[in-house]
Chimera marker file (.cmm) of the C-alpha trace (Angstrom):
<marker_set name="trace">
<marker id="1" x="-0.019" y="-0.008" z="-0.003" r="1" g="1" b="0" radius="0.5"/>
<marker id="2" x="1.368" y="3.355" z="-0.826" r="1" g="1" b="0" radius="0.5"/>
<marker id="3" x="1.499" y="6.522" z="1.117" r="1" g="1" b="0" radius="0.5"/>
<marker id="4" x="-1.391" y="7.912" z="-0.891" r="1" g="1" b="0" radius="0.5"/>
<marker id="5" x="-3.404" y="4.750" z="-0.315" r="1" g="1" b="0" radius="0.5"/>
<marker id="6" x="-2.807" y="4.743" z="3.342" r="1" g="1" b="0" radius="0.5"/>
<marker id="7" x="-3.957" y="8.367" z="3.457" r="1" g="1" b="0" radius="0.5"/>
<marker id="8" x="-7.125" y="7.524" z="1.484" r="1" g="1" b="0" radius="0.5"/>
<marker id="9" x="-7.894" y="4.521" z="3.836" r="1" g="1" b="0" radius="0.5"/>
<marker id="10" x="-7.589" y="6.846" z="6.985" r="1" g="1" b="0" radius="0.5"/>
<marker id="11" x="-9.912" y="9.439" z="5.237" r="1" g="1" b="0" radius="0.5"/>
<marker id="12" x="-12.443" y="6.689" z="4.547" r="1" g="1" b="0" radius="0.5"/>
<marker id="13" x="-12.358" y="5.514" z="8.177" r="1" g="1" b="0" radius="0.5"/>
<marker id="14" x="-12.864" y="8.978" z="9.493" r="1" g="1" b="0" radius="0.5"/>
<marker id="15" x="-15.741" y="9.649" z="7.188" r="1" g="1" b="0" radius="0.5"/>
<marker id="16" x="-17.767" y="7.192" z="9.137" r="1" g="1" b="0" radius="0.5"/>
<marker id="17" x="-17.828" y="9.663" z="11.930" r="1" g="1" b="0" radius="0.5"/>
<marker id="18" x="-20.379" y="12.532" z="11.966" r="1" g="1" b="0" radius="0.5"/>
<marker id="19" x="-18.788" y="14.682" z="14.581" r="1" g="1" b="0" radius="0.5"/>
<marker id="20" x="-15.408" y="15.558" z="15.974" r="1" g="1" b="0" radius="0.5"/>
<marker id="21" x="-16.079" y="14.081" z="19.448" r="1" g="1" b="0" radius="0.5"/>
<marker id="22" x="-16.373" y="10.687" z="17.742" r="1" g="1" b="0" radius="0.5"/>
<marker id="23" x="-13.297" y="11.332" z="15.753" r="1" g="1" b="0" radius="0.5"/>
<marker id="24" x="-11.331" y="12.349" z="18.597" r="1" g="1" b="0" radius="0.5"/>
<marker id="25" x="-12.434" y="9.170" z="20.483" r="1" g="1" b="0" radius="0.5"/>
<marker id="26" x="-11.318" y="7.148" z="17.468" r="1" g="1" b="0" radius="0.5"/>
<marker id="27" x="-7.896" y="8.991" z="17.570" r="1" g="1" b="0" radius="0.5"/>
<marker id="28" x="-7.452" y="8.022" z="21.108" r="1" g="1" b="0" radius="0.5"/>
<marker id="29" x="-8.354" y="4.452" z="20.473" r="1" g="1" b="0" radius="0.5"/>
<marker id="30" x="-5.888" y="4.255" z="17.735" r="1" g="1" b="0" radius="0.5"/>
<marker id="31" x="-3.221" y="5.411" z="20.248" r="1" g="1" b="0" radius="0.5"/>
<marker id="32" x="-4.171" y="2.758" z="22.645" r="1" g="1" b="0" radius="0.5"/>
<marker id="33" x="-3.005" y="0.201" z="20.041" r="1" g="1" b="0" radius="0.5"/>
<marker id="34" x="0.520" y="1.507" z="19.615" r="1" g="1" b="0" radius="0.5"/>
<marker id="35" x="3.349" y="-0.996" z="20.284" r="1" g="1" b="0" radius="0.5"/>
<marker id="36" x="4.935" y="-0.543" z="23.706" r="1" g="1" b="0" radius="0.5"/>
<marker id="37" x="7.824" y="1.793" z="23.831" r="1" g="1" b="0" radius="0.5"/>
<marker id="38" x="10.807" y="0.840" z="25.883" r="1" g="1" b="0" radius="0.5"/>
<marker id="39" x="11.396" y="3.120" z="28.979" r="1" g="1" b="0" radius="0.5"/>
<marker id="40" x="15.077" y="3.040" z="28.140" r="1" g="1" b="0" radius="0.5"/>
<marker id="41" x="14.345" y="4.897" z="25.006" r="1" g="1" b="0" radius="0.5"/>
<marker id="42" x="12.665" y="7.788" z="26.649" r="1" g="1" b="0" radius="0.5"/>
<marker id="43" x="15.769" y="9.830" z="26.399" r="1" g="1" b="0" radius="0.5"/>
<marker id="44" x="16.565" y="13.427" z="24.891" r="1" g="1" b="0" radius="0.5"/>
<marker id="45" x="17.964" y="12.054" z="21.772" r="1" g="1" b="0" radius="0.5"/>
<marker id="46" x="14.583" y="10.670" z="20.738" r="1" g="1" b="0" radius="0.5"/>
<marker id="47" x="12.380" y="13.399" z="22.385" r="1" g="1" b="0" radius="0.5"/>
<marker id="48" x="10.601" y="15.751" z="19.954" r="1" g="1" b="0" radius="0.5"/>
<marker id="49" x="10.879" y="19.389" z="20.956" r="1" g="1" b="0" radius="0.5"/>
<marker id="50" x="7.788" y="21.539" z="20.021" r="1" g="1" b="0" radius="0.5"/>
<marker id="51" x="5.257" y="19.163" z="21.459" r="1" g="1" b="0" radius="0.5"/>
<marker id="52" x="3.128" y="20.283" z="24.627" r="1" g="1" b="0" radius="0.5"/>
<marker id="53" x="3.203" y="16.843" z="25.910" r="1" g="1" b="0" radius="0.5"/>
<marker id="54" x="6.165" y="14.398" z="26.069" r="1" g="1" b="0" radius="0.5"/>
<marker id="55" x="6.805" y="12.595" z="22.667" r="1" g="1" b="0" radius="0.5"/>
<marker id="56" x="9.555" y="10.122" z="21.884" r="1" g="1" b="0" radius="0.5"/>
<marker id="57" x="10.198" y="8.809" z="18.393" r="1" g="1" b="0" radius="0.5"/>
<marker id="58" x="12.984" y="6.535" z="17.273" r="1" g="1" b="0" radius="0.5"/>
<marker id="59" x="13.745" y="4.736" z="13.924" r="1" g="1" b="0" radius="0.5"/>
<marker id="60" x="15.675" y="1.808" z="12.533" r="1" g="1" b="0" radius="0.5"/>
<marker id="61" x="16.247" y="0.803" z="9.103" r="1" g="1" b="0" radius="0.5"/>
<marker id="62" x="15.760" y="-2.621" z="7.743" r="1" g="1" b="0" radius="0.5"/>
<marker id="63" x="16.026" y="-3.889" z="4.157" r="1" g="1" b="0" radius="0.5"/>
<marker id="64" x="16.050" y="-0.183" z="2.922" r="1" g="1" b="0" radius="0.5"/>
<marker id="65" x="12.878" y="0.664" z="4.800" r="1" g="1" b="0" radius="0.5"/>
<marker id="66" x="12.369" y="2.921" z="7.819" r="1" g="1" b="0" radius="0.5"/>
<marker id="67" x="10.637" y="1.603" z="11.012" r="1" g="1" b="0" radius="0.5"/>
<marker id="68" x="9.349" y="4.116" z="13.562" r="1" g="1" b="0" radius="0.5"/>
<marker id="69" x="8.602" y="3.503" z="17.115" r="1" g="1" b="0" radius="0.5"/>
<marker id="70" x="6.937" y="6.283" z="19.171" r="1" g="1" b="0" radius="0.5"/>
<marker id="71" x="5.031" y="7.169" z="22.177" r="1" g="1" b="0" radius="0.5"/>
<marker id="72" x="3.581" y="9.999" z="24.099" r="1" g="1" b="0" radius="0.5"/>
<marker id="73" x="2.286" y="10.578" z="27.699" r="1" g="1" b="0" radius="0.5"/>
<marker id="74" x="-0.856" y="12.366" z="26.175" r="1" g="1" b="0" radius="0.5"/>
<marker id="75" x="-3.854" y="10.077" z="24.854" r="1" g="1" b="0" radius="0.5"/>
<marker id="76" x="-4.631" y="12.341" z="21.767" r="1" g="1" b="0" radius="0.5"/>
<marker id="77" x="-1.074" y="12.672" z="20.801" r="1" g="1" b="0" radius="0.5"/>
<marker id="78" x="-0.592" y="8.868" z="21.119" r="1" g="1" b="0" radius="0.5"/>
<marker id="79" x="-3.446" y="8.725" z="18.544" r="1" g="1" b="0" radius="0.5"/>
<marker id="80" x="-1.851" y="11.325" z="16.266" r="1" g="1" b="0" radius="0.5"/>
<marker id="81" x="1.363" y="9.141" z="16.394" r="1" g="1" b="0" radius="0.5"/>
<marker id="82" x="-0.672" y="6.083" z="15.448" r="1" g="1" b="0" radius="0.5"/>
<marker id="83" x="-1.988" y="7.992" z="12.481" r="1" g="1" b="0" radius="0.5"/>
<marker id="84" x="1.515" y="9.102" z="11.392" r="1" g="1" b="0" radius="0.5"/>
<marker id="85" x="2.665" y="5.457" z="11.749" r="1" g="1" b="0" radius="0.5"/>
<marker id="86" x="-0.010" y="4.341" z="9.415" r="1" g="1" b="0" radius="0.5"/>
<marker id="87" x="1.222" y="6.630" z="6.817" r="1" g="1" b="0" radius="0.5"/>
<marker id="88" x="5.031" y="6.580" z="7.209" r="1" g="1" b="0" radius="0.5"/>
<marker id="89" x="6.068" y="3.366" z="8.966" r="1" g="1" b="0" radius="0.5"/>
<marker id="90" x="7.833" y="0.766" z="7.011" r="1" g="1" b="0" radius="0.5"/>
<marker id="91" x="8.471" y="2.998" z="3.919" r="1" g="1" b="0" radius="0.5"/>
<marker id="92" x="11.602" y="3.808" z="1.979" r="1" g="1" b="0" radius="0.5"/>
<marker id="93" x="13.098" y="7.189" z="2.615" r="1" g="1" b="0" radius="0.5"/>
<marker id="94" x="12.375" y="8.283" z="-0.932" r="1" g="1" b="0" radius="0.5"/>
<marker id="95" x="8.671" y="7.354" z="-0.527" r="1" g="1" b="0" radius="0.5"/>
<marker id="96" x="8.410" y="9.398" z="2.599" r="1" g="1" b="0" radius="0.5"/>
<marker id="97" x="10.007" y="12.376" z="1.111" r="1" g="1" b="0" radius="0.5"/>
<marker id="98" x="7.693" y="12.273" z="-1.957" r="1" g="1" b="0" radius="0.5"/>
<marker id="99" x="4.595" y="11.608" z="0.198" r="1" g="1" b="0" radius="0.5"/>
<marker id="100" x="2.941" y="15.036" z="0.874" r="1" g="1" b="0" radius="0.5"/>
<marker id="101" x="0.952" y="14.894" z="4.260" r="1" g="1" b="0" radius="0.5"/>
<marker id="102" x="-2.353" y="15.871" z="2.625" r="1" g="1" b="0" radius="0.5"/>
<marker id="103" x="-4.343" y="13.888" z="5.177" r="1" g="1" b="0" radius="0.5"/>
<marker id="104" x="-3.765" y="16.706" z="7.859" r="1" g="1" b="0" radius="0.5"/>
<marker id="105" x="-5.864" y="19.081" z="5.660" r="1" g="1" b="0" radius="0.5"/>
<marker id="106" x="-8.255" y="16.503" z="4.331" r="1" g="1" b="0" radius="0.5"/>
<marker id="107" x="-9.071" y="15.041" z="7.734" r="1" g="1" b="0" radius="0.5"/>
<marker id="108" x="-9.416" y="18.444" z="9.267" r="1" g="1" b="0" radius="0.5"/>
<marker id="109" x="-6.731" y="17.855" z="11.696" r="1" g="1" b="0" radius="0.5"/>
<marker id="110" x="-5.158" y="21.383" z="11.139" r="1" g="1" b="0" radius="0.5"/>
<marker id="111" x="-8.577" y="23.029" z="11.942" r="1" g="1" b="0" radius="0.5"/>
<marker id="112" x="-9.642" y="20.946" z="14.968" r="1" g="1" b="0" radius="0.5"/>
<marker id="113" x="-6.411" y="20.558" z="16.952" r="1" g="1" b="0" radius="0.5"/>
<marker id="114" x="-5.293" y="23.279" z="19.473" r="1" g="1" b="0" radius="0.5"/>
<marker id="115" x="-2.405" y="25.298" z="18.109" r="1" g="1" b="0" radius="0.5"/>
<marker id="116" x="-0.028" y="23.669" z="20.464" r="1" g="1" b="0" radius="0.5"/>
<marker id="117" x="-1.165" y="20.106" z="19.354" r="1" g="1" b="0" radius="0.5"/>
<marker id="118" x="-1.050" y="21.241" z="15.767" r="1" g="1" b="0" radius="0.5"/>
<marker id="119" x="2.599" y="22.462" z="16.381" r="1" g="1" b="0" radius="0.5"/>
<marker id="120" x="3.427" y="19.167" z="17.985" r="1" g="1" b="0" radius="0.5"/>
<marker id="121" x="2.036" y="17.154" z="15.097" r="1" g="1" b="0" radius="0.5"/>
<marker id="122" x="4.088" y="19.263" z="12.633" r="1" g="1" b="0" radius="0.5"/>
<marker id="123" x="7.101" y="18.760" z="14.850" r="1" g="1" b="0" radius="0.5"/>
<marker id="124" x="6.626" y="14.934" z="14.660" r="1" g="1" b="0" radius="0.5"/>
<marker id="125" x="6.272" y="14.920" z="10.855" r="1" g="1" b="0" radius="0.5"/>
<marker id="126" x="9.291" y="17.261" z="10.412" r="1" g="1" b="0" radius="0.5"/>
<marker id="127" x="11.315" y="14.716" z="12.505" r="1" g="1" b="0" radius="0.5"/>
<marker id="128" x="10.089" y="11.819" z="10.292" r="1" g="1" b="0" radius="0.5"/>
<marker id="129" x="11.083" y="13.792" z="7.181" r="1" g="1" b="0" radius="0.5"/>
<marker id="130" x="14.555" y="14.577" z="8.876" r="1" g="1" b="0" radius="0.5"/>
<marker id="131" x="15.131" y="10.885" z="9.471" r="1" g="1" b="0" radius="0.5"/>
<marker id="132" x="14.179" y="10.085" z="5.971" r="1" g="1" b="0" radius="0.5"/>
<marker id="133" x="16.471" y="12.663" z="4.528" r="1" g="1" b="0" radius="0.5"/>
<marker id="134" x="19.351" y="11.527" z="6.628" r="1" g="1" b="0" radius="0.5"/>
<marker id="135" x="18.643" y="7.833" z="5.612" r="1" g="1" b="0" radius="0.5"/>
<marker id="136" x="18.503" y="8.828" z="2.002" r="1" g="1" b="0" radius="0.5"/>
<marker id="137" x="21.804" y="10.691" z="2.128" r="1" g="1" b="0" radius="0.5"/>
<marker id="138" x="23.371" y="7.677" z="3.857" r="1" g="1" b="0" radius="0.5"/>
<marker id="139" x="22.162" y="5.354" z="1.218" r="1" g="1" b="0" radius="0.5"/>
<marker id="140" x="23.642" y="7.683" z="-1.548" r="1" g="1" b="0" radius="0.5"/>
<marker id="141" x="26.975" y="7.662" z="0.091" r="1" g="1" b="0" radius="0.5"/>
<marker id="142" x="27.150" y="3.804" z="0.230" r="1" g="1" b="0" radius="0.5"/>
<link id1="1" id2="2" r="1" g="1" b="0" radius="0.2"/>
<link id1="2" id2="3" r="1" g="1" b="0" radius="0.2"/>
<link id1="3" id2="4" r="1" g="1" b="0" radius="0.2"/>
<link id1="4" id2="5" r="1" g="1" b="0" radius="0.2"/>
<link id1="5" id2="6" r="1" g="1" b="0" radius="0.2"/>
<link id1="6" id2="7" r="1" g="1" b="0" radius="0.2"/>
<link id1="7" id2="8" r="1" g="1" b="0" radius="0.2"/>
<link id1="8" id2="9" r="1" g="1" b="0" radius="0.2"/>
<link id1="9" id2="10" r="1" g="1" b="0" radius="0.2"/>
<link id1="10" id2="11" r="1" g="1" b="0" radius="0.2"/>
<link id1="11" id2="12" r="1" g="1" b="0" radius="0.2"/>
<link id1="12" id2="13" r="1" g="1" b="0" radius="0.2"/>
<link id1="13" id2="14" r="1" g="1" b="0" radius="0.2"/>
<link id1="14" id2="15" r="1" g="1" b="0" radius="0.2"/>
<link id1="15" id2="16" r="1" g="1" b="0" radius="0.2"/>
<link id1="16" id2="17" r="1" g="1" b="0" radius="0.2"/>
<link id1="17" id2="18" r="1" g="1" b="0" radius="0.2"/>
<link id1="18" id2="19" r="1" g="1" b="0" radius="0.2"/>
<link id1="19" id2="20" r="1" g="1" b="0" radius="0.2"/>
<link id1="20" id2="21" r="1" g="1" b="0" radius="0.2"/>
<link id1="21" id2="22" r="1" g="1" b="0" radius="0.2"/>
<link id1="22" id2="23" r="1" g="1" b="0" radius="0.2"/>
<link id1="23" id2="24" r="1" g="1" b="0" radius="0.2"/>
<link id1="24" id2="25" r="1" g="1" b="0" radius="0.2"/>
<link id1="25" id2="26" r="1" g="1" b="0" radius="0.2"/>
<link id1="26" id2="27" r="1" g="1" b="0" radius="0.2"/>
<link id1="27" id2="28" r="1" g="1" b="0" radius="0.2"/>
<link id1="28" id2="29" r="1" g="1" b="0" radius="0.2"/>
<link id1="29" id2="30" r="1" g="1" b="0" radius="0.2"/>
<link id1="30" id2="31" r="1" g="1" b="0" radius="0.2"/>
<link id1="31" id2="32" r="1" g="1" b="0" radius="0.2"/>
<link id1="32" id2="33" r="1" g="1" b="0" radius="0.2"/>
<link id1="33" id2="34" r="1" g="1" b="0" radius="0.2"/>
<link id1="34" id2="35" r="1" g="1" b="0" radius="0.2"/>
<link id1="35" id2="36" r="1" g="1" b="0" radius="0.2"/>
<link id1="36" id2="37" r="1" g="1" b="0" radius="0.2"/>
<link id1="37" id2="38" r="1" g="1" b="0" radius="0.2"/>
<link id1="38" id2="39" r="1" g="1" b="0" radius="0.2"/>
<link id1="39" id2="40" r="1" g="1" b="0" radius="0.2"/>
<link id1="40" id2="41" r="1" g="1" b="0" radius="0.2"/>
<link id1="41" id2="42" r="1" g="1" b="0" radius="0.2"/>
<link id1="42" id2="43" r="1" g="1" b="0" radius="0.2"/>
<link id1="43" id2="44" r="1" g="1" b="0" radius="0.2"/>
<link id1="44" id2="45" r="1" g="1" b="0" radius="0.2"/>
<link id1="45" id2="46" r="1" g="1" b="0" radius="0.2"/>
<link id1="46" id2="47" r="1" g="1" b="0" radius="0.2"/>
<link id1="47" id2="48" r="1" g="1" b="0" radius="0.2"/>
<link id1="48" id2="49" r="1" g="1" b="0" radius="0.2"/>
<link id1="49" id2="50" r="1" g="1" b="0" radius="0.2"/>
<link id1="50" id2="51" r="1" g="1" b="0" radius="0.2"/>
<link id1="51" id2="52" r="1" g="1" b="0" radius="0.2"/>
<link id1="52" id2="53" r="1" g="1" b="0" radius="0.2"/>
<link id1="53" id2="54" r="1" g="1" b="0" radius="0.2"/>
<link id1="54" id2="55" r="1" g="1" b="0" radius="0.2"/>
<link id1="55" id2="56" r="1" g="1" b="0" radius="0.2"/>
<link id1="56" id2="57" r="1" g="1" b="0" radius="0.2"/>
<link id1="57" id2="58" r="1" g="1" b="0" radius="0.2"/>
<link id1="58" id2="59" r="1" g="1" b="0" radius="0.2"/>
<link id1="59" id2="60" r="1" g="1" b="0" radius="0.2"/>
<link id1="60" id2="61" r="1" g="1" b="0" radius="0.2"/>
<link id1="61" id2="62" r="1" g="1" b="0" radius="0.2"/>
<link id1="62" id2="63" r="1" g="1" b="0" radius="0.2"/>
<link id1="63" id2="64" r="1" g="1" b="0" radius="0.2"/>
<link id1="64" id2="65" r="1" g="1" b="0" radius="0.2"/>
<link id1="65" id2="66" r="1" g="1" b="0" radius="0.2"/>
<link id1="66" id2="67" r="1" g="1" b="0" radius="0.2"/>
<link id1="67" id2="68" r="1" g="1" b="0" radius="0.2"/>
<link id1="68" id2="69" r="1" g="1" b="0" radius="0.2"/>
<link id1="69" id2="70" r="1" g="1" b="0" radius="0.2"/>
<link id1="70" id2="71" r="1" g="1" b="0" radius="0.2"/>
<link id1="71" id2="72" r="1" g="1" b="0" radius="0.2"/>
<link id1="72" id2="73" r="1" g="1" b="0" radius="0.2"/>
<link id1="73" id2="74" r="1" g="1" b="0" radius="0.2"/>
<link id1="74" id2="75" r="1" g="1" b="0" radius="0.2"/>
<link id1="75" id2="76" r="1" g="1" b="0" radius="0.2"/>
<link id1="76" id2="77" r="1" g="1" b="0" radius="0.2"/>
<link id1="77" id2="78" r="1" g="1" b="0" radius="0.2"/>
<link id1="78" id2="79" r="1" g="1" b="0" radius="0.2"/>
<link id1="79" id2="80" r="1" g="1" b="0" radius="0.2"/>
<link id1="80" id2="81" r="1" g="1" b="0" radius="0.2"/>
<link id1="81" id2="82" r="1" g="1" b="0" radius="0.2"/>
<link id1="82" id2="83" r="1" g="1" b="0" radius="0.2"/>
<link id1="83" id2="84" r="1" g="1" b="0" radius="0.2"/>
<link id1="84" id2="85" r="1" g="1" b="0" radius="0.2"/>
<link id1="85" id2="86" r="1" g="1" b="0" radius="0.2"/>
<link id1="86" id2="87" r="1" g="1" b="0" radius="0.2"/>
<link id1="87" id2="88" r="1" g="1" b="0" radius="0.2"/>
<link id1="88" id2="89" r="1" g="1" b="0" radius="0.2"/>
<link id1="89" id2="90" r="1" g="1" b="0" radius="0.2"/>
<link id1="90" id2="91" r="1" g="1" b="0" radius="0.2"/>
<link id1="91" id2="92" r="1" g="1" b="0" radius="0.2"/>
<link id1="92" id2="93" r="1" g="1" b="0" radius="0.2"/>
<link id1="93" id2="94" r="1" g="1" b="0" radius="0.2"/>
<link id1="94" id2="95" r="1" g="1" b="0" radius="0.2"/>
<link id1="95" id2="96" r="1" g="1" b="0" radius="0.2"/>
<link id1="96" id2="97" r="1" g="1" b="0" radius="0.2"/>
<link id1="97" id2="98" r="1" g="1" b="0" radius="0.2"/>
<link id1="98" id2="99" r="1" g="1" b="0" radius="0.2"/>
<link id1="99" id2="100" r="1" g="1" b="0" radius="0.2"/>
<link id1="100" id2="101" r="1" g="1" b="0" radius="0.2"/>
<link id1="101" id2="102" r="1" g="1" b="0" radius="0.2"/>
<link id1="102" id2="103" r="1" g="1" b="0" radius="0.2"/>
<link id1="103" id2="104" r="1" g="1" b="0" radius="0.2"/>
<link id1="104" id2="105" r="1" g="1" b="0" radius="0.2"/>
<link id1="105" id2="106" r="1" g="1" b="0" radius="0.2"/>
<link id1="106" id2="107" r="1" g="1" b="0" radius="0.2"/>
<link id1="107" id2="108" r="1" g="1" b="0" radius="0.2"/>
<link id1="108" id2="109" r="1" g="1" b="0" radius="0.2"/>
<link id1="109" id2="110" r="1" g="1" b="0" radius="0.2"/>
<link id1="110" id2="111" r="1" g="1" b="0" radius="0.2"/>
<link id1="111" id2="112" r="1" g="1" b="0" radius="0.2"/>
<link id1="112" id2="113" r="1" g="1" b="0" radius="0.2"/>
<link id1="113" id2="114" r="1" g="1" b="0" radius="0.2"/>
<link id1="114" id2="115" r="1" g="1" b="0" radius="0.2"/>
<link id1="115" id2="116" r="1" g="1" b="0" radius="0.2"/>
<link id1="116" id2="117" r="1" g="1" b="0" radius="0.2"/>
<link id1="117" id2="118" r="1" g="1" b="0" radius="0.2"/>
<link id1="118" id2="119" r="1" g="1" b="0" radius="0.2"/>
<link id1="119" id2="120" r="1" g="1" b="0" radius="0.2"/>
<link id1="120" id2="121" r="1" g="1" b="0" radius="0.2"/>
<link id1="121" id2="122" r="1" g="1" b="0" radius="0.2"/>
<link id1="122" id2="123" r="1" g="1" b="0" radius="0.2"/>
<link id1="123" id2="124" r="1" g="1" b="0" radius="0.2"/>
<link id1="124" id2="125" r="1" g="1" b="0" radius="0.2"/>
<link id1="125" id2="126" r="1" g="1" b="0" radius="0.2"/>
<link id1="126" id2="127" r="1" g="1" b="0" radius="0.2"/>
<link id1="127" id2="128" r="1" g="1" b="0" radius="0.2"/>
<link id1="128" id2="129" r="1" g="1" b="0" radius="0.2"/>
<link id1="129" id2="130" r="1" g="1" b="0" radius="0.2"/>
<link id1="130" id2="131" r="1" g="1" b="0" radius="0.2"/>
<link id1="131" id2="132" r="1" g="1" b="0" radius="0.2"/>
<link id1="132" id2="133" r="1" g="1" b="0" radius="0.2"/>
<link id1="133" id2="134" r="1" g="1" b="0" radius="0.2"/>
<link id1="134" id2="135" r="1" g="1" b="0" radius="0.2"/>
<link id1="135" id2="136" r="1" g="1" b="0" radius="0.2"/>
<link id1="136" id2="137" r="1" g="1" b="0" radius="0.2"/>
<link id1="137" id2="138" r="1" g="1" b="0" radius="0.2"/>
<link id1="138" id2="139" r="1" g="1" b="0" radius="0.2"/>
<link id1="139" id2="140" r="1" g="1" b="0" radius="0.2"/>
<link id1="140" id2="141" r="1" g="1" b="0" radius="0.2"/>
<link id1="141" id2="142" r="1" g="1" b="0" radius="0.2"/>
</marker_set>
């Protein structure tokens, strides 16, 4: 499934909800399904600055694909992480860099999140793109 297809699938899922209270609950429920994040990885190197709540995101690369693992101490932010993982996890760096995050506008997240949550979401996306740029540069060297 491509990034575009993952985004379309999310839009379909969210279109089932008539109001934002139901959407927020769905986002929170998605966050509860995130894989466990090791306490030992809750360190400054993985912490994302610019988020109101604490957010940690780390990545590994396997067979040319980036794998992300992230967590937050806030329920809604954990849900936002789950959304990002659906779109960006297990992708090649080039695919991440070419995949515009259209789902932010199309889902209405940019309008329905508080400014601090929206800033945090953008900080998480920026970190994902930075990791992808670094991985791509490393691949070109080797």
